[in-house]
C-alpha positions, 0 to 999 in steps of 0.5 A: 953934435951936442956935448951930451949927444947919445948916438944911435947904433947907426951913427956910432958906425958912421962915426967909425967908433970901434965899440969892439975895442972896449971890454966889459968893466970888472968888479971894483972902482975905476976912473974914466973919461966918457967918450961915447954913449950909444943907445941899446934896447932899453939902455945906453951903453956907455964907453970910458977910457982910463988914464992907463989906456984901458977901454971899458964899457958899462950899461946904464938900464932905463928905469921904467918909472923915472925914465932915467938911464942910470946905474942901479941905485943912482939918479944920474941920468947918463942920457944928459951927461956930457961926453969927455966928462970924468967919472968914478964908476963902481961895479959890484956883484949882485946876489945872483953874481951878475956884475952890476954898475951900481954908482957913478960920481963925476970927478972935478976937472 
């Protein structure tokens, strides 16, 4: 598979990737390595592992105007982001108190 491959749900199951081991990220900032990307309905589910062993997941929703799968307010398209790259991710509460992935910055290796 290509380094920036996004798996279908079937491919993720066949790869024996345990999505249930990952929990939704909480409000705040964390740095993690992108270990898997799986298509959902109008989104890409991104799975990160942190240096301290946390397994966190975030959802990049597809922007209807641009077609990009990005954190809200970001132009990064996680469809084309390489697996095993490291990201600093920001999760915030929106006006309705819903957790939202608002930004991602790739960390230098």
